[in-house]
N, C-alpha and C positions, 0 to 999 in steps of 0.2 A: 557449644548453640542450644537455646533453647528453639520450641515446636516447628513449626513449618516452615523454612528459610524464606517461600515468599506468602508472608501470610498477609494480613491487611496491614496489621502495625508495619510489617517490612516496606509492603507498597507504596505504604504514605512517608515513612523513615527516608526509602530510595529515590521517591519519585522522581526527582529532579534528575538521577542520572536515567532512570528506565522514562521520561520524556524522548530523549537523545535517542533519533531513529535508529543512529549505529546502533545505539546500547540496547533498549527495550528488554525485555524482561527477558530473555533470552543470556544476554549480558552480565544480568545480574544475577542468576542462576549460579552463570560460570563464576561469578566473583566464591557466592556461598559457600561453592563446594570447594573450593583453591587452599591450596596451604602456602603461602610468601614469609618465610628465612631471613628475617631483621638480621644480620651479624655484625651489631654496635648497636649503641643505647646511647649515642651521644647527640652531637651536634646535629648529623646527619640522621640516625637513625630517631633521633624521634617527632620532626619535619613528619620524616616522611611512614615510619609508622603510625601515624595518628590521621594521616588523611586514609592510608589504607584499612584502618579500621575505620574509619566513621565511615567508607563505601562501604563500609557490607564484604571483607572478603575473612570467608567461616574459617581460617583455622592461620592463626599470626605465630612463630616460634622466634622471639628473641633473645641474643645470645651475646653474652659480654658479664665482664670479670668484674668491674672498675664500683665501684660506689660514687653519689652523690658528691660534691667538694664543692663548697662554696662558688671555686672560679666560672663551674661549671652554669650558676645559674644565669651571666650574660649573655648567652646560647642555647643552653637545654632547654629552647621552653617547655620540653615536659613533666620538668624537676621541675621544685619550687623550696622555697628557705626550708622549710620542716622536713625537707627529704634528705637532709645533706646528712652522708655519716650513712645512708640505706644503699641496698644495692641498688644499681642503675633501671635492670633488669623489673625489681618489683618497682619503684617508682613510676618508671613507663605500664607497667602495663597496669596498674593501677588506672591511670590517667587514658589509656585506652577503652579498659574499661567502662570507666564514668561514660565517655564520651557515647561507646559503642557496648549493650550489654547481654549483643543477641551473640558479638566473636568469641570466641577460643583462645587463647593468648595462654601459648606453651614460656617459660624462664628459664633459662638455662646461664645458671650464674656460676660460667665459664667460660674461662680463652679456648674454642672450639679449634681442635687440631685431629693430625694421627685419625683413626678409624670414628671419633667420634665425628669429623667433621665431614667426611664421606656420606656417614648417616645419616646426618642435617639433610648435607645439601642434597642426597641420592629422595628422600624424604618428600621434598617443596615441591611448589611448579614453577615456583621462580627464586632468584637469592637474590639481595641485595646489599653490595658493600656498602657501606656508615661504618669505616671500619679509617685508622688515620696511621698503619703504618703497613710498609713497603714489601715486606716477608709477609704479611698477613693474606695479603691482595692477594698476594701470586699464590697460595697457600687454599686462596678460597679459589683462583681461576683455575689449578688445576684439576683440585675435588667437581671443579663443576663443566669443565672438559672432562671427566672422565665419566659422568652419569649423564652430560646430555644434560644439562640445565642450563636456565639463561639466567645472566647475571649482570644487572642493573647496578655499573660501578661508578661513583661521584667523591670528588674530594673536594679540596677547601682549605687556603690556606690563603692572606693575609688577606687583598685582594681578590685571588685570582680563585675560582671556578671550572669544575670540568666535567663532565657527567659523560657514558656513553654504554652501550650494552652489546655485548658477546653470547652469542646465542653459537652455540653449536651444535642449537639441530639443523641450520643452515651451513652448507655447505662452504659460499662464499664470506660467510663469518670469521673474520683476526679474534683471537683471542687478547687476555691482554699483553702476556708474553709477547705478543708479538706487535704490541703500538710499544712496551716498554719491556722490554729483555732486559733479565734478571740479572745483575752484575755485581760479584762479591766486595766493588770499591764504591757501592754507594752508601750516600751517609741518609738519614734520618735525617726527618724537619719537622717537629712536633709544633704543632698551637703554640704550646705552654714557652717557646722560643722567639715565636716567629710572627702572633699576634692571629685573632681572624677578625672579622671584622662580622657580627655579629645576622647581619642578617642577611649574610651569605650564604649561611649554614642550609638557612629554613630555604631557601631559590633554589641551592640542591636539594635540596631533602627533597625537594617536592614535587623539584624534576625525574627524580628518582624513582617515588611512589605513584607520578602520571605517567612511565614507563612501563613500571613493570604492573598498574594499573592498563594499559593500552595492551599485553600481552596474554594477560590474564582473561579475560574480557573477550579478548580476540574483536574489537574492535574492528568494522566496517571499513575499510580506504586506510586504515591508520597505519603510522611507519613509523616504525620505533626511530631508536638513534645504532642502531647494530649499522657498521658499516661507517657510520659518523661521528667525532669525538664534537660536542658541545663545548666551547671553552667562553665563559662570561671572569667581564674586567670589575668588577661594582663600584671601582672609582667615576668610569665612565660608564657601565652601562650598554658597555661594547659584545655587542655575543657576537662569537663567531664558531664557525662550523665547518671541520678540516674533513676532508675524507678520511679514511684510515684502508689500509685493504690488509688482510690476510701475507705472512710471512709462509713465504713456500719454503722454508727451512728453519718454521717453530717448533724448537726443540719441548713444545707443551703438546700443541695443536695435531703436528706436522708426525708425531710419531705411532 
């Protein structure tokens, strides 16, 4: 990141956020000094990353071992036809820097697991789970609980999406495992098999970015989705918010 985080160019670039009474210069300074980890550079990771980059999050680490495929272009808006065959993290990082050259983007062209996942989560201020694997979501959740880092979780399949925040810094907060217990007989469902409505991933990814920004900017009076699960049916545009509680017998956050 070049120069003073809030020099004249930055004040102009981020002026529409700074004009918000709840945000101001202090909120923008917190963003400039923050580090967000986005795991997944696909349908959810693209809009989430672009909004965090444009908003001025100082350091963004994106992790994904996949390459851009032609079928991705229907919904993964950071990638383009010329990017087919390229690493997704490289394609996404290029677009993030094109929007905002002031930020630092770390590219991790690998599937984070084990110690690498634990270290990446520990180094971040907020983690966004933009993956489409149930097993990976549980691994990310365990790492966030261990490091006490807030997790913004999103998912989208067919016309159905959901977003929630799991914040182990708060005693009342459930973790992902509290809401979706890990079972051996769970069958993974991929959008390659079921399909996904293109704008839905944009909606969910944008909501993830909004939750992450509220967390790291520490906006006065803002309430995150911690303890709540937002679901959206894109066919009817019906949005439902469900209360979710911490499981007193959870094998992850109660151990």
